[in-house]
Structures are given as structure tokens and as C-alpha cells.
PDB file of N, CA, C and O in Angstrom:
ATOM      1  N   UNK A   1    -140.795 153.862 147.452  1.00  0.00           N
ATOM      2  CA  UNK A   1    -141.307 154.917 147.005  1.00  0.00           C
ATOM      3  C   UNK A   1    -142.557 155.209 148.229  1.00  0.00           C
ATOM      4  O   UNK A   1    -142.907 154.387 149.076  1.00  0.00           O
ATOM      5  N   UNK A   2    -143.207 156.865 148.024  1.00  0.00           N
ATOM      6  CA  UNK A   2    -144.010 157.062 148.833  1.00  0.00           C
ATOM      7  C   UNK A   2    -145.174 157.391 147.991  1.00  0.00           C
ATOM      8  O   UNK A   2    -144.933 157.814 146.861  1.00  0.00           O
ATOM      9  N   UNK A   3    -146.836 157.216 148.503  1.00  0.00           N
ATOM     10  CA  UNK A   3    -147.955 157.966 147.817  1.00  0.00           C
ATOM     11  C   UNK A   3    -147.972 158.450 148.326  1.00  0.00           C
ATOM     12  O   UNK A   3    -147.567 158.347 149.484  1.00  0.00           O
ATOM     13  N   UNK A   4    -148.614 159.603 147.641  1.00  0.00           N
ATOM     14  CA  UNK A   4    -149.943 160.945 147.919  1.00  0.00           C
ATOM     15  C   UNK A   4    -151.070 160.766 148.662  1.00  0.00           C
ATOM     16  O   UNK A   4    -151.633 161.615 149.352  1.00  0.00           O
ATOM     17  N   UNK A   5    -151.429 159.432 148.466  1.00  0.00           N
ATOM     18  CA  UNK A   5    -152.660 159.071 149.458  1.00  0.00           C
ATOM     19  C   UNK A   5    -152.525 159.104 150.771  1.00  0.00           C
ATOM     20  O   UNK A   5    -151.720 158.490 151.471  1.00  0.00           O
ATOM     21  N   UNK A   6    -154.206 160.624 151.381  1.00  0.00           N
ATOM     22  CA  UNK A   6    -153.510 160.811 152.568  1.00  0.00           C
ATOM     23  C   UNK A   6    -153.725 159.340 153.685  1.00  0.00           C
ATOM     24  O   UNK A   6    -154.306 158.298 153.380  1.00  0.00           O
ATOM     25  N   UNK A   7    -153.194 159.601 154.747  1.00  0.00           N
ATOM     26  CA  UNK A   7    -153.638 158.305 155.717  1.00  0.00           C
ATOM     27  C   UNK A   7    -155.200 157.700 155.723  1.00  0.00           C
ATOM     28  O   UNK A   7    -156.222 158.385 155.685  1.00  0.00           O
ATOM     29  N   UNK A   8    -155.133 156.448 155.771  1.00  0.00           N
ATOM     30  CA  UNK A   8    -156.009 155.431 156.463  1.00  0.00           C
ATOM     31  C   UNK A   8    -156.000 155.716 157.543  1.00  0.00           C
ATOM     32  O   UNK A   8    -155.057 156.237 158.139  1.00  0.00           O
ATOM     33  N   UNK A   9    -157.571 155.275 158.200  1.00  0.00           N
ATOM     34  CA  UNK A   9    -157.397 155.221 159.562  1.00  0.00           C
ATOM     35  C   UNK A   9    -157.446 153.123 159.660  1.00  0.00           C
ATOM     36  O   UNK A   9    -158.108 152.486 158.840  1.00  0.00           O
ATOM     37  N   UNK A  10    -156.748 152.531 160.622  1.00  0.00           N
ATOM     38  CA  UNK A  10    -156.357 151.287 160.669  1.00  0.00           C
ATOM     39  C   UNK A  10    -157.987 150.655 160.960  1.00  0.00           C
ATOM     40  O   UNK A  10    -158.965 151.232 161.436  1.00  0.00           O
ATOM     41  N   UNK A  11    -157.816 149.114 160.424  1.00  0.00           N
ATOM     42  CA  UNK A  11    -158.818 148.880 160.634  1.00  0.00           C
ATOM     43  C   UNK A  11    -158.862 147.962 162.039  1.00  0.00           C
ATOM     44  O   UNK A  11    -157.920 147.807 162.815  1.00  0.00           O
ATOM     45  N   UNK A  12    -160.365 147.332 162.171  1.00  0.00           N
ATOM     46  CA  UNK A  12    -160.239 146.905 164.136  1.00  0.00           C
ATOM     47  C   UNK A  12    -159.838 145.666 163.304  1.00  0.00           C
ATOM     48  O   UNK A  12    -160.143 145.527 162.120  1.00  0.00           O
ATOM     49  N   UNK A  13    -159.020 144.649 164.139  1.00  0.00           N
ATOM     50  CA  UNK A  13    -158.429 143.686 164.046  1.00  0.00           C
ATOM     51  C   UNK A  13    -158.442 142.681 165.270  1.00  0.00           C
ATOM     52  O   UNK A  13    -157.929 142.943 166.358  1.00  0.00           O
ATOM     53  N   UNK A  14    -159.233 141.241 164.888  1.00  0.00           N
ATOM     54  CA  UNK A  14    -159.546 140.380 166.230  1.00  0.00           C
ATOM     55  C   UNK A  14    -158.286 140.223 167.517  1.00  0.00           C
ATOM     56  O   UNK A  14    -158.346 139.928 168.711  1.00  0.00           O
ATOM     57  N   UNK A  15    -157.054 140.618 166.491  1.00  0.00           N
ATOM     58  CA  UNK A  15    -155.428 139.993 167.273  1.00  0.00           C
ATOM     59  C   UNK A  15    -155.224 141.273 167.391  1.00  0.00           C
ATOM     60  O   UNK A  15    -154.025 141.295 167.111  1.00  0.00           O
ATOM     61  N   UNK A  16    -155.676 143.009 167.723  1.00  0.00           N
ATOM     62  CA  UNK A  16    -155.268 143.846 168.035  1.00  0.00           C
ATOM     63  C   UNK A  16    -153.942 144.694 166.485  1.00  0.00           C
ATOM     64  O   UNK A  16    -153.736 145.856 166.136  1.00  0.00           O
ATOM     65  N   UNK A  17    -153.510 143.650 166.119  1.00  0.00           N
ATOM     66  CA  UNK A  17    -152.918 144.043 165.169  1.00  0.00           C
ATOM     67  C   UNK A  17    -153.547 145.807 164.282  1.00  0.00           C
ATOM     68  O   UNK A  17    -154.610 145.937 163.674  1.00  0.00           O
ATOM     69  N   UNK A  18    -152.346 147.044 164.536  1.00  0.00           N
ATOM     70  CA  UNK A  18    -152.778 147.654 164.199  1.00  0.00           C
ATOM     71  C   UNK A  18    -151.477 148.572 162.585  1.00  0.00           C
ATOM     72  O   UNK A  18    -151.628 149.672 162.052  1.00  0.00           O
ATOM     73  N   UNK A  19    -150.316 147.448 162.305  1.00  0.00           N
ATOM     74  CA  UNK A  19    -149.945 148.016 161.265  1.00  0.00           C
ATOM     75  C   UNK A  19    -149.078 147.250 161.049  1.00  0.00           C
ATOM     76  O   UNK A  19    -148.912 146.814 162.188  1.00  0.00           O
ATOM     77  N   UNK A  20    -148.295 146.677 160.367  1.00  0.00           N
ATOM     78  CA  UNK A  20    -147.464 145.692 159.812  1.00  0.00           C
ATOM     79  C   UNK A  20    -146.298 146.990 159.485  1.00  0.00           C
ATOM     80  O   UNK A  20    -146.436 148.123 159.023  1.00  0.00           O
ATOM     81  N   UNK A  21    -144.852 146.040 160.074  1.00  0.00           N
ATOM     82  CA  UNK A  21    -144.058 147.116 159.965  1.00  0.00           C
ATOM     83  C   UNK A  21    -142.630 146.029 159.079  1.00  0.00           C
ATOM     84  O   UNK A  21    -141.711 146.612 158.505  1.00  0.00           O
ATOM     85  N   UNK A  22    -142.702 144.399 159.129  1.00  0.00           N
ATOM     86  CA  UNK A  22    -142.574 143.988 158.331  1.00  0.00           C
ATOM     87  C   UNK A  22    -142.488 142.531 157.784  1.00  0.00           C
ATOM     88  O   UNK A  22    -142.269 141.454 158.337  1.00  0.00           O
ATOM     89  N   UNK A  23    -142.653 142.767 156.941  1.00  0.00           N
ATOM     90  CA  UNK A  23    -142.646 141.194 155.687  1.00  0.00           C
ATOM     91  C   UNK A  23    -142.004 140.570 154.596  1.00  0.00           C
ATOM     92  O   UNK A  23    -141.565 141.133 153.593  1.00  0.00           O
ATOM     93  N   UNK A  24    -141.970 138.904 154.966  1.00  0.00           N
ATOM     94  CA  UNK A  24    -140.586 138.234 154.862  1.00  0.00           C
ATOM     95  C   UNK A  24    -141.268 137.701 153.633  1.00  0.00           C
ATOM     96  O   UNK A  24    -142.456 137.406 153.761  1.00  0.00           O
ATOM     97  N   UNK A  25    -140.465 137.464 151.989  1.00  0.00           N
ATOM     98  CA  UNK A  25    -140.667 137.281 150.605  1.00  0.00           C
ATOM     99  C   UNK A  25    -140.196 136.266 150.312  1.00  0.00           C
ATOM    100  O   UNK A  25    -139.600 136.330 149.238  1.00  0.00           O
ATOM    101  N   UNK A  26    -140.176 135.029 150.921  1.00  0.00           N
ATOM    102  CA  UNK A  26    -138.972 133.848 150.363  1.00  0.00           C
ATOM    103  C   UNK A  26    -139.762 133.307 149.030  1.00  0.00           C
ATOM    104  O   UNK A  26    -140.922 133.065 148.696  1.00  0.00           O
ATOM    105  N   UNK A  27    -138.258 133.254 148.389  1.00  0.00           N
ATOM    106  CA  UNK A  27    -137.814 133.614 146.727  1.00  0.00           C
ATOM    107  C   UNK A  27    -137.267 132.523 146.511  1.00  0.00           C
ATOM    108  O   UNK A  27    -136.321 132.223 147.239  1.00  0.00           O
ATOM    109  N   UNK A  28    -137.731 131.501 145.343  1.00  0.00           N
ATOM    110  CA  UNK A  28    -137.062 129.901 145.340  1.00  0.00           C
ATOM    111  C   UNK A  28    -136.107 130.654 144.365  1.00  0.00           C
ATOM    112  O   UNK A  28    -134.960 130.424 144.745  1.00  0.00           O
ATOM    113  N   UNK A  29    -136.104 131.501 143.210  1.00  0.00           N
ATOM    114  CA  UNK A  29    -134.687 132.465 143.060  1.00  0.00           C
ATOM    115  C   UNK A  29    -134.618 133.700 143.004  1.00  0.00           C
ATOM    116  O   UNK A  29    -135.155 134.395 142.141  1.00  0.00           O
ATOM    117  N   UNK A  30    -133.779 134.181 144.156  1.00  0.00           N
ATOM    118  CA  UNK A  30    -133.204 134.798 144.982  1.00  0.00           C
ATOM    119  C   UNK A  30    -133.210 136.508 143.388  1.00  0.00           C
ATOM    120  O   UNK A  30    -133.961 137.463 143.192  1.00  0.00           O
ATOM    121  N   UNK A  31    -131.717 135.895 142.577  1.00  0.00           N
ATOM    122  CA  UNK A  31    -131.869 136.687 141.393  1.00  0.00           C
ATOM    123  C   UNK A  31    -132.725 136.823 141.103  1.00  0.00           C
ATOM    124  O   UNK A  31    -132.669 138.033 140.881  1.00  0.00           O
ATOM    125  N   UNK A  32    -133.801 136.506 140.835  1.00  0.00           N
ATOM    126  CA  UNK A  32    -134.705 137.247 139.792  1.00  0.00           C
ATOM    127  C   UNK A  32    -135.838 137.885 140.637  1.00  0.00           C
ATOM    128  O   UNK A  32    -136.666 138.627 140.108  1.00  0.00           O
ATOM    129  N   UNK A  33    -135.865 137.525 142.227  1.00  0.00           N
ATOM    130  CA  UNK A  33    -136.742 138.791 142.777  1.00  0.00           C
ATOM    131  C   UNK A  33    -136.432 139.697 142.288  1.00  0.00           C
ATOM    132  O   UNK A  33    -137.029 140.171 141.321  1.00  0.00           O
ATOM    133  N   UNK A  34    -135.450 140.175 142.796  1.00  0.00           N
ATOM    134  CA  UNK A  34    -134.107 141.118 143.095  1.00  0.00           C
ATOM    135  C   UNK A  34    -134.133 141.499 141.366  1.00  0.00           C
ATOM    136  O   UNK A  34    -134.478 142.679 141.305  1.00  0.00           O
ATOM    137  N   UNK A  35    -133.988 141.156 140.474  1.00  0.00           N
ATOM    138  CA  UNK A  35    -134.231 141.867 138.898  1.00  0.00           C
ATOM    139  C   UNK A  35    -135.830 142.206 138.865  1.00  0.00           C
ATOM    140  O   UNK A  35    -136.367 142.797 137.928  1.00  0.00           O
ATOM    141  N   UNK A  36    -136.273 141.899 139.634  1.00  0.00           N
ATOM    142  CA  UNK A  36    -138.114 141.864 139.332  1.00  0.00           C
ATOM    143  C   UNK A  36    -138.232 143.967 140.882  1.00  0.00           C
ATOM    144  O   UNK A  36    -138.985 144.940 140.843  1.00  0.00           O
ATOM    145  N   UNK A  37    -137.648 143.780 141.364  1.00  0.00           N
ATOM    146  CA  UNK A  37    -137.646 144.736 142.232  1.00  0.00           C
ATOM    147  C   UNK A  37    -136.978 145.646 141.151  1.00  0.00           C
ATOM    148  O   UNK A  37    -137.606 146.228 140.267  1.00  0.00           O
ATOM    149  N   UNK A  38    -135.621 145.697 141.333  1.00  0.00           N
ATOM    150  CA  UNK A  38    -134.619 146.167 140.053  1.00  0.00           C
ATOM    151  C   UNK A  38    -135.489 146.995 138.949  1.00  0.00           C
ATOM    152  O   UNK A  38    -135.194 148.121 138.548  1.00  0.00           O
ATOM    153  N   UNK A  39    -136.618 146.225 138.533  1.00  0.00           N
ATOM    154  CA  UNK A  39    -136.980 146.579 137.645  1.00  0.00           C
ATOM    155  C   UNK A  39    -138.602 147.609 137.050  1.00  0.00           C
ATOM    156  O   UNK A  39    -139.249 148.118 136.135  1.00  0.00           O
ATOM    157  N   UNK A  40    -138.407 147.238 138.838  1.00  0.00           N
ATOM    158  CA  UNK A  40    -139.787 148.992 139.030  1.00  0.00           C
ATOM    159  C   UNK A  40    -139.135 149.674 139.913  1.00  0.00           C
ATOM    160  O   UNK A  40    -139.686 150.270 140.838  1.00  0.00           O
ATOM    161  N   UNK A  41    -137.166 149.633 139.587  1.00  0.00           N
ATOM    162  CA  UNK A  41    -136.468 150.998 140.505  1.00  0.00           C
ATOM    163  C   UNK A  41    -136.901 150.988 142.001  1.00  0.00           C
ATOM    164  O   UNK A  41    -137.183 151.982 142.670  1.00  0.00           O
ATOM    165  N   UNK A  42    -136.907 149.288 142.533  1.00  0.00           N
ATOM    166  CA  UNK A  42    -136.747 150.091 144.175  1.00  0.00           C
ATOM    167  C   UNK A  42    -135.195 148.753 144.358  1.00  0.00           C
ATOM    168  O   UNK A  42    -134.949 147.631 143.914  1.00  0.00           O
ATOM    169  N   UNK A  43    -134.619 149.595 145.119  1.00  0.00           N
ATOM    170  CA  UNK A  43    -133.225 149.266 145.252  1.00  0.00           C
ATOM    171  C   UNK A  43    -133.129 148.331 146.526  1.00  0.00           C
ATOM    172  O   UNK A  43    -134.281 148.148 146.920  1.00  0.00           O
ATOM    173  N   UNK A  44    -132.390 147.789 147.179  1.00  0.00           N
ATOM    174  CA  UNK A  44    -132.124 146.807 148.117  1.00  0.00           C
ATOM    175  C   UNK A  44    -131.163 148.538 149.690  1.00  0.00           C
ATOM    176  O   UNK A  44    -130.266 149.359 149.498  1.00  0.00           O
ATOM    177  N   UNK A  45    -131.941 148.281 150.808  1.00  0.00           N
ATOM    178  CA  UNK A  45    -131.040 148.981 151.470  1.00  0.00           C
ATOM    179  C   UNK A  45    -129.833 148.412 152.333  1.00  0.00           C
ATOM    180  O   UNK A  45    -128.753 148.859 152.720  1.00  0.00           O
ATOM    181  N   UNK A  46    -130.641 147.016 152.471  1.00  0.00           N
ATOM    182  CA  UNK A  46    -129.516 146.401 153.036  1.00  0.00           C
ATOM    183  C   UNK A  46    -129.462 144.792 152.482  1.00  0.00           C
ATOM    184  O   UNK A  46    -130.278 144.325 151.688  1.00  0.00           O
ATOM    185  N   UNK A  47    -128.123 143.925 153.180  1.00  0.00           N
ATOM    186  CA  UNK A  47    -128.262 142.693 152.616  1.00  0.00           C
ATOM    187  C   UNK A  47    -127.311 141.847 153.378  1.00  0.00           C
ATOM    188  O   UNK A  47    -126.121 142.160 153.412  1.00  0.00           O
ATOM    189  N   UNK A  48    -127.873 140.526 154.150  1.00  0.00           N
ATOM    190  CA  UNK A  48    -127.189 139.626 154.726  1.00  0.00           C
ATOM    191  C   UNK A  48    -127.279 138.058 154.766  1.00  0.00           C
ATOM    192  O   UNK A  48    -128.340 137.457 154.594  1.00  0.00           O
ATOM    193  N   UNK A  49    -126.086 137.456 155.005  1.00  0.00           N
ATOM    194  CA  UNK A  49    -125.187 135.922 154.272  1.00  0.00           C
ATOM    195  C   UNK A  49    -125.582 135.483 155.927  1.00  0.00           C
ATOM    196  O   UNK A  49    -125.386 136.098 156.976  1.00  0.00           O
ATOM    197  N   UNK A  50    -126.140 134.313 155.690  1.00  0.00           N
ATOM    198  CA  UNK A  50    -126.995 133.338 157.034  1.00  0.00           C
ATOM    199  C   UNK A  50    -127.044 132.534 156.866  1.00  0.00           C
ATOM    200  O   UNK A  50    -127.058 132.468 155.636  1.00  0.00           O
ATOM    201  N   UNK A  51    -127.095 131.620 157.250  1.00  0.00           N
ATOM    202  CA  UNK A  51    -128.017 129.776 157.544  1.00  0.00           C
ATOM    203  C   UNK A  51    -128.937 130.254 157.749  1.00  0.00           C
ATOM    204  O   UNK A  51    -129.211 131.378 158.170  1.00  0.00           O
ATOM    205  N   UNK A  52    -130.041 128.667 157.200  1.00  0.00           N
ATOM    206  CA  UNK A  52    -131.396 128.542 158.029  1.00  0.00           C
ATOM    207  C   UNK A  52    -131.398 126.837 157.760  1.00  0.00           C
ATOM    208  O   UNK A  52    -131.370 126.208 156.702  1.00  0.00           O
ATOM    209  N   UNK A  53    -131.447 126.331 159.332  1.00  0.00           N
ATOM    210  CA  UNK A  53    -131.256 125.029 158.961  1.00  0.00           C
ATOM    211  C   UNK A  53    -130.042 123.842 158.113  1.00  0.00           C
ATOM    212  O   UNK A  53    -130.110 122.711 157.631  1.00  0.00           O
ATOM    213  N   UNK A  54    -128.920 124.964 158.310  1.00  0.00           N
ATOM    214  CA  UNK A  54    -128.173 124.733 157.726  1.00  0.00           C
ATOM    215  C   UNK A  54    -128.027 124.343 156.267  1.00  0.00           C
ATOM    216  O   UNK A  54    -127.509 123.268 155.963  1.00  0.00           O
ATOM    217  N   UNK A  55    -128.451 125.151 155.411  1.00  0.00           N
ATOM    218  CA  UNK A  55    -128.829 125.877 154.560  1.00  0.00           C
ATOM    219  C   UNK A  55    -128.150 127.102 154.068  1.00  0.00           C
ATOM    220  O   UNK A  55    -128.642 128.049 154.681  1.00  0.00           O
ATOM    221  N   UNK A  56    -126.913 127.658 152.936  1.00  0.00           N
ATOM    222  CA  UNK A  56    -126.665 129.465 153.432  1.00  0.00           C
ATOM    223  C   UNK A  56    -127.916 130.169 152.358  1.00  0.00           C
ATOM    224  O   UNK A  56    -128.205 129.932 151.185  1.00  0.00           O
ATOM    225  N   UNK A  57    -128.312 130.851 153.080  1.00  0.00           N
ATOM    226  CA  UNK A  57    -128.890 131.963 152.389  1.00  0.00           C
ATOM    227  C   UNK A  57    -128.661 133.593 152.763  1.00  0.00           C
ATOM    228  O   UNK A  57    -127.968 133.952 153.715  1.00  0.00           O
ATOM    229  N   UNK A  58    -129.326 134.472 151.899  1.00  0.00           N
ATOM    230  CA  UNK A  58    -129.224 136.037 151.773  1.00  0.00           C
ATOM    231  C   UNK A  58    -130.494 136.626 152.193  1.00  0.00           C
ATOM    232  O   UNK A  58    -131.544 136.481 151.568  1.00  0.00           O
ATOM    233  N   UNK A  59    -130.345 137.386 153.421  1.00  0.00           N
ATOM    234  CA  UNK A  59    -131.057 138.135 153.128  1.00  0.00           C
ATOM    235  C   UNK A  59    -131.791 139.516 152.648  1.00  0.00           C
ATOM    236  O   UNK A  59    -131.905 140.001 153.774  1.00  0.00           O
ATOM    237  N   UNK A  60    -132.426 140.594 151.700  1.00  0.00           N
ATOM    238  CA  UNK A  60    -132.160 141.318 151.262  1.00  0.00           C
ATOM    239  C   UNK A  60    -133.628 142.487 151.613  1.00  0.00           C
ATOM    240  O   UNK A  60    -134.792 142.325 151.247  1.00  0.00           O
ATOM    241  N   UNK A  61    -133.163 143.407 152.268  1.00  0.00           N
ATOM    242  CA  UNK A  61    -133.615 143.902 152.421  1.00  0.00           C
ATOM    243  C   UNK A  61    -134.439 145.226 151.752  1.00  0.00           C
ATOM    244  O   UNK A  61    -133.520 145.893 151.278  1.00  0.00           O
ATOM    245  N   UNK A  62    -135.892 146.049 151.431  1.00  0.00           N
ATOM    246  CA  UNK A  62    -136.708 146.691 150.793  1.00  0.00           C
ATOM    247  C   UNK A  62    -137.584 147.343 151.647  1.00  0.00           C
ATOM    248  O   UNK A  62    -138.369 146.766 152.399  1.00  0.00           O
ATOM    249  N   UNK A  63    -137.395 149.082 151.488  1.00  0.00           N
ATOM    250  CA  UNK A  63    -138.598 149.455 152.245  1.00  0.00           C
ATOM    251  C   UNK A  63    -139.638 150.456 151.195  1.00  0.00           C
ATOM    252  O   UNK A  63    -139.565 151.396 150.404  1.00  0.00           O
ATOM    253  N   UNK A  64    -140.191 149.931 151.544  1.00  0.00           N
ATOM    254  CA  UNK A  64    -141.438 149.958 151.123  1.00  0.00           C
ATOM    255  C   UNK A  64    -142.507 151.119 151.708  1.00  0.00           C
ATOM    256  O   UNK A  64    -143.638 150.645 151.818  1.00  0.00           O
ATOM    257  N   UNK A  65    -142.422 152.335 152.052  1.00  0.00           N
ATOM    258  CA  UNK A  65    -142.787 153.385 152.812  1.00  0.00           C
ATOM    259  C   UNK A  65    -142.187 153.222 154.473  1.00  0.00           C
ATOM    260  O   UNK A  65    -141.064 153.443 154.924  1.00  0.00           O
ATOM    261  N   UNK A  66    -143.497 152.723 155.169  1.00  0.00           N
ATOM    262  CA  UNK A  66    -143.122 152.939 156.488  1.00  0.00           C
ATOM    263  C   UNK A  66    -142.751 150.906 156.542  1.00  0.00           C
ATOM    264  O   UNK A  66    -142.141 150.473 157.520  1.00  0.00           O
ATOM    265  N   UNK A  67    -143.178 149.983 155.483  1.00  0.00           N
ATOM    266  CA  UNK A  67    -142.982 148.804 155.784  1.00  0.00           C
ATOM    267  C   UNK A  67    -141.583 148.209 155.380  1.00  0.00           C
ATOM    268  O   UNK A  67    -141.604 148.182 154.149  1.00  0.00           O
ATOM    269  N   UNK A  68    -140.503 147.770 155.778  1.00  0.00           N
ATOM    270  CA  UNK A  68    -139.274 146.679 155.086  1.00  0.00           C
ATOM    271  C   UNK A  68    -140.378 145.538 154.644  1.00  0.00           C
ATOM    272  O   UNK A  68    -141.298 144.872 155.119  1.00  0.00           O
ATOM    273  N   UNK A  69    -139.730 145.742 153.525  1.00  0.00           N
ATOM    274  CA  UNK A  69    -140.235 143.917 153.359  1.00  0.00           C
ATOM    275  C   UNK A  69    -138.323 143.141 153.180  1.00  0.00           C
ATOM    276  O   UNK A  69    -137.459 144.008 153.046  1.00  0.00           O
ATOM    277  N   UNK A  70    -137.883 141.841 153.189  1.00  0.00           N
ATOM    278  CA  UNK A  70    -137.054 140.989 153.754  1.00  0.00           C
ATOM    279  C   UNK A  70    -137.062 140.021 152.730  1.00  0.00           C
ATOM    280  O   UNK A  70    -137.760 139.032 152.954  1.00  0.00           O
ATOM    281  N   UNK A  71    -136.408 140.072 151.581  1.00  0.00           N
ATOM    282  CA  UNK A  71    -136.347 138.945 150.541  1.00  0.00           C
ATOM    283  C   UNK A  71    -135.425 137.703 151.351  1.00  0.00           C
ATOM    284  O   UNK A  71    -134.605 138.066 152.194  1.00  0.00           O
ATOM    285  N   UNK A  72    -135.544 136.713 151.152  1.00  0.00           N
ATOM    286  CA  UNK A  72    -135.328 135.198 151.349  1.00  0.00           C
ATOM    287  C   UNK A  72    -134.639 134.834 150.427  1.00  0.00           C
ATOM    288  O   UNK A  72    -135.156 135.124 149.348  1.00  0.00           O
ATOM    289  N   UNK A  73    -133.722 134.338 150.347  1.00  0.00           N
ATOM    290  CA  UNK A  73    -133.522 133.082 149.247  1.00  0.00           C
ATOM    291  C   UNK A  73    -132.140 132.402 149.391  1.00  0.00           C
ATOM    292  O   UNK A  73    -131.526 132.819 150.373  1.00  0.00           O
ATOM    293  N   UNK A  74    -131.569 131.572 148.751  1.00  0.00           N
ATOM    294  CA  UNK A  74    -130.349 131.122 148.567  1.00  0.00           C
ATOM    295  C   UNK A  74    -129.723 131.971 147.485  1.00  0.00           C
ATOM    296  O   UNK A  74    -130.167 132.328 146.393  1.00  0.00           O
ATOM    297  N   UNK A  75    -128.327 132.242 148.217  1.00  0.00           N
ATOM    298  CA  UNK A  75    -127.211 133.333 147.307  1.00  0.00           C
ATOM    299  C   UNK A  75    -126.856 132.750 145.818  1.00  0.00           C
ATOM    300  O   UNK A  75    -126.388 133.492 144.954  1.00  0.00           O
ATOM    301  N   UNK A  76    -127.171 131.082 145.543  1.00  0.00           N
ATOM    302  CA  UNK A  76    -126.230 130.186 144.354  1.00  0.00           C
ATOM    303  C   UNK A  76    -127.252 129.532 143.978  1.00  0.00           C
ATOM    304  O   UNK A  76    -127.299 129.536 142.748  1.00  0.00           O
ATOM    305  N   UNK A  77    -127.965 129.058 144.368  1.00  0.00           N
ATOM    306  CA  UNK A  77    -128.944 127.784 143.854  1.00  0.00           C
ATOM    307  C   UNK A  77    -130.961 128.569 143.966  1.00  0.00           C
ATOM    308  O   UNK A  77    -131.773 128.995 144.786  1.00  0.00           O
ATOM    309  N   UNK A  78    -130.769 128.260 142.280  1.00  0.00           N
ATOM    310  CA  UNK A  78    -132.476 128.889 142.453  1.00  0.00           C
ATOM    311  C   UNK A  78    -133.176 127.876 141.591  1.00  0.00           C
ATOM    312  O   UNK A  78    -132.784 127.132 140.692  1.00  0.00           O
ATOM    313  N   UNK A  79    -134.593 128.137 142.285  1.00  0.00           N
ATOM    314  CA  UNK A  79    -135.505 127.104 141.913  1.00  0.00           C
ATOM    315  C   UNK A  79    -136.529 127.640 141.232  1.00  0.00           C
ATOM    316  O   UNK A  79    -136.673 128.862 141.199  1.00  0.00           O
ATOM    317  N   UNK A  80    -137.412 126.756 140.571  1.00  0.00           N
ATOM    318  CA  UNK A  80    -138.412 126.779 139.848  1.00  0.00           C
ATOM    319  C   UNK A  80    -139.910 127.631 141.308  1.00  0.00           C
ATOM    320  O   UNK A  80    -140.151 127.496 142.507  1.00  0.00           O
ATOM    321  N   UNK A  81    -140.425 128.368 140.230  1.00  0.00           N
ATOM    322  CA  UNK A  81    -142.082 127.814 141.539  1.00  0.00           C
ATOM    323  C   UNK A  81    -141.897 129.479 141.308  1.00  0.00           C
ATOM    324  O   UNK A  81    -140.939 130.104 140.852  1.00  0.00           O
ATOM    325  N   UNK A  82    -143.685 130.109 141.993  1.00  0.00           N
ATOM    326  CA  UNK A  82    -143.720 131.580 143.011  1.00  0.00           C
ATOM    327  C   UNK A  82    -142.695 131.716 144.107  1.00  0.00           C
ATOM    328  O   UNK A  82    -142.061 130.755 144.542  1.00  0.00           O
ATOM    329  N   UNK A  83    -142.512 133.402 144.688  1.00  0.00           N
ATOM    330  CA  UNK A  83    -142.234 133.770 145.936  1.00  0.00           C
ATOM    331  C   UNK A  83    -142.968 133.606 146.701  1.00  0.00           C
ATOM    332  O   UNK A  83    -144.012 133.847 146.095  1.00  0.00           O
ATOM    333  N   UNK A  84    -143.320 133.264 148.006  1.00  0.00           N
ATOM    334  CA  UNK A  84    -144.357 133.000 148.948  1.00  0.00           C
ATOM    335  C   UNK A  84    -144.159 133.855 150.159  1.00  0.00           C
ATOM    336  O   UNK A  84    -143.051 134.156 150.603  1.00  0.00           O
ATOM    337  N   UNK A  85    -145.093 134.157 150.569  1.00  0.00           N
ATOM    338  CA  UNK A  85    -145.294 134.965 152.116  1.00  0.00           C
ATOM    339  C   UNK A  85    -145.039 134.660 153.339  1.00  0.00           C
ATOM    340  O   UNK A  85    -145.298 135.456 154.241  1.00  0.00           O
TER     341      UNK A  85
END
């Protein structure tokens, strides 16, 4: 989704960051997170399966304007709790 709001001048940050292009969201329940995104009309742009520490993971990528949100979680197992950045 794209905002109709005009551009905002970047804030000054001590480490020189000018923009955020990629955010990773770790989800204990990947299916729940994907359903939540779908519930507000978002569709994944890409999916990729892999491993992290010997455990299976799935990476699902969404675009929010200029920012990519990568949702990462176990493709099979689900746990309780909130997603974290």
C-alpha cells in the first residue's frame, strides 16, 4: 500500500541512517502472521525455505511502499507469543 502523504525530510541519526529498506519480523506462528497480513489485504511477494541453526525456516517477503518486511518462522511448528523485530 502506498501513502498519499508527501515526502518527509529524513531525521538526523547518530549512526548516519538515512532510510530503512528491510525489516525482519520473527514469528513464533508463521501461519498466524501470514493470515494477519492477508486480513489487511497484503500479499507475499516471495517465499524462500531454508535452515537457521539446523532448524527449518520459511522467509516470506512483503513490500510496504519502499520497505521490505521479511517474516521468518518455522514452516510447520507453531508456538505462542508475539512476533518480534
